[in-house]
C-alpha positions in Angstrom: 25.2 -66.1 29.2 22.1 -66.4 30.4 22.2 -64.6 33.2 23.9 -61.8 31.4 20.3 -61.7 29.2 19.0 -61.8 32.2 20.4 -58.3 33.7 19.7 -56.7 30.3 17.5 -53.1 31.3 15.1 -51.7 28.6 14.0 -48.2 28.2 10.6 -49.2 28.8 12.5 -50.3 32.0 14.4 -47.3 33.2 13.3 -43.9 35.1 12.4 -41.0 31.7 15.4 -39.0 30.9 14.7 -35.0 32.1 16.8 -33.8 29.3 17.1 -36.7 26.8 19.9 -34.8 24.7 22.8 -35.3 27.4 22.1 -39.2 27.1 21.7 -41.9 30.1 24.9 -41.6 31.4 25.3 -38.5 31.6 21.7 -38.3 34.4 23.7 -41.5 35.8 26.5 -38.8 36.8 23.9 -36.8 37.4 22.3 -38.2 39.9 25.9 -39.4 41.0 27.1 -36.0 42.9 23.3 -35.8 44.6 24.4 -39.4 46.1 26.8 -37.7 47.4 27.8 -36.4 51.1 30.7 -34.4 51.7 29.8 -30.6 50.3 33.2 -30.1 48.7 33.1 -33.3 46.6 30.1 -33.1 45.2 30.4 -29.4 44.8 33.9 -30.7 42.6 31.7 -33.3 40.8 29.3 -30.6 40.2 32.4 -28.3 38.1 32.9 -31.1 36.3 29.9 -32.2 35.0 29.6 -28.6 33.6 32.5 -28.5 32.1 31.6 -31.6 30.0 28.4 -30.6 29.5 29.7 -27.1 27.5 32.8 -29.7 25.4 29.5 -31.3 24.0 28.3 -28.5 23.3 30.3 -25.7 22.0 28.5 -24.4 19.4 26.6 -22.5 22.6 29.3 -21.0 23.6 29.3 -17.4 22.2 25.4 -17.1 23.4 24.8 -14.4 25.5 24.9 -16.3 29.7 26.0 -19.9 28.4 27.2 -21.3 31.6 24.0 -19.7 33.4 22.1 -21.9 31.1 24.1 -24.7 31.5 23.4 -24.7 35.6 20.0 -24.5 34.6 19.7 -27.5 32.9 22.6 -29.5 35.6 19.2 -28.1 38.6 16.5 -29.1 36.4 18.4 -32.5 35.8 19.0 -33.1 39.6 15.4 -32.6 40.0 16.4 -29.4 41.7 18.0 -31.8 44.7 21.4 -30.6 43.9 23.4 -29.0 47.2 25.5 -26.8 44.9 27.4 -23.5 45.0 26.6 -22.3 41.9 28.0 -19.5 40.6 24.8 -17.9 39.6 20.9 -17.6 41.3 19.6 -20.7 41.1 16.2 -20.5 39.0 13.3 -22.1 41.1 11.7 -25.0 40.2 8.4 -23.6 39.9 9.9 -20.2 37.2 10.8 -22.9 35.0 7.6 -24.7 34.8 5.7 -21.5 34.4 3.7 -21.2 31.3 3.5 -18.2 29.8 0.8 -15.5 29.3 -1.4 -16.6 26.4 -0.8 -14.8 23.3 -4.0 -12.2 21.9 -5.2 -13.1 18.9 -6.5 -10.5 16.8 -10.8 -11.5 17.1 -11.3 -9.1 14.2 -14.4 -10.6 11.5 -14.5 -7.7 9.2 -17.7 -6.5 7.9 -14.9 -7.4 4.0 -12.9 -9.9 4.6 -11.1 -10.1 1.6 -9.7 -6.9 1.7 -8.4 -8.0 5.6 -7.0 -6.7 8.0 -4.2 -4.0 7.8 -6.9 -2.1 5.8 -8.9 -0.9 8.0 -5.7 -0.2 10.1 -4.5 2.3 6.7 -7.8 3.7 6.5 -7.0 4.7 10.6 -4.5 5.4 10.4 -5.4 8.3 7.4 -8.0 9.0 9.7 -6.3 11.3 12.2 -4.3 13.0 9.1 -5.4 16.9 8.7 -6.9 16.7 5.3 -3.8 17.7 2.9 -2.0 16.2 -0.9 -1.1 14.4 1.5 -4.2 12.4 3.1 -5.3 12.9 -0.1 -2.8 10.6 -1.9 -2.7 8.5 0.9 -6.7 8.0 0.7 -6.3 6.9 -2.9 -3.3 4.3 -2.8 -5.7 3.1 0.2 -8.4 2.8 -2.5 -6.4 1.4 -5.0 -4.6 -1.0 -3.2 -9.2 -2.3 -2.0 -9.4 -2.3 -5.3 -6.8 -5.1 -5.9 -7.8 -7.4 -3.0 -11.5 -7.3 -4.1 -9.6 -8.5 -8.3 -7.5 -11.0 -6.3 -10.1 -12.3 -4.6 -12.9 -13.5 -7.1 -13.9 -11.0 -9.6 -12.5 -10.4 -13.2 -13.6 -6.9 -12.3 -14.9 -4.3 -10.1 -16.4 -0.8 -10.1 -14.4 1.3 -8.9 -18.0 3.2 -6.7 -18.4 -0.5 -5.4 -14.8 0.5 -3.7 -15.3 4.1 -2.6 -18.8 2.3 -1.4 -16.9 0.1 0.7 -14.2 2.8 1.3 -17.1 4.3 2.6 -18.6 2.3 5.1 -15.5 1.4 6.6 -13.2 4.9 7.3 -17.6 4.8 9.1 -18.4 8.3 6.9 -15.2 10.7 7.1 -13.2 9.2 3.4 -16.1 9.6 0.1 -14.0 9.0 -3.1 -17.1 8.9 -4.9 -18.1 13.0 -4.6 -14.0 13.8 -5.4 -14.6 12.0 -9.0 -11.2 10.4 -8.4 -10.4 7.4 -10.9 -9.0 4.3 -9.6 -5.8 2.1 -11.8 -8.0 0.8 -14.4 -9.0 -2.8 -13.4 -7.0 -4.4 -16.9 -3.8 -3.5 -15.8 -3.6 -5.1 -12.5 -5.1 -7.9 -14.2 -2.1 -7.8 -16.7 0.6 -7.0 -13.7 -1.3 -11.1 -12.0 -0.6 -12.6 -15.4 2.8 -11.1 -15.9 4.2 -12.4 -12.2 2.0 -15.6 -12.9 4.1 -16.4 -16.3 7.1 -15.5 -15.2 7.0 -18.2 -12.4 5.8 -20.6 -15.0 7.9 -20.3 -17.8 10.9 -20.7 -15.0 9.4 -23.8 -14.3 9.4 -24.7 -18.8 13.0 -23.6 -19.4 14.4 -26.0 -15.8 12.1 -29.3 -17.6 13.2 -28.7 -21.1 16.9 -27.8 -20.3 16.5 -31.7 -18.9 15.6 -33.6 -22.3 18.4 -34.9 -24.1 20.2 -35.4 -21.7 21.4 -39.6 -20.6 20.1 -40.2 -17.5 22.6 -43.1 -15.8 
């Protein structure tokens, strides 16, 4: 009994698993396949391992290139030391370990950050359109959206002249609604809609809490 205890294996003393999802016994199967000298026998064992791997992940059978993924995993677990006849091109270790290129995040620092970056994109689109009713409608919609964003920021009201001034600056002087005498949606309407939405959200929570009153709890 004491001898058996002395030969216990602890995870801290074992080699690190390359793909832990398959478990240590599966890793030992792969290591055994690598150690086989006869190529024909090695191919047969590799096919058997692939079959077992597929049975362990039946939910992935409909995934495109399912078998290819299994063979890639087999070579990864063997540290690319398994020399067998693969039905698919063997992906090199360097390609699999290659890191993707870093994503380019927008580094815009707009003057009026409370409008967001999309407003500037919308303005650029509008300025590239030919002047007419379609462009005028878009400009008016952009200005109204800017007013809504401004009110969501930290104000209870805002003068339309402020929005027109900001729009004029962001469009590099190409959109001037102040000279057209346009009037935007009243601030009270935006605030009313915002209050209505918050009340709808709050009423649902109250009703759910109120519905549980008077019920016995076991």
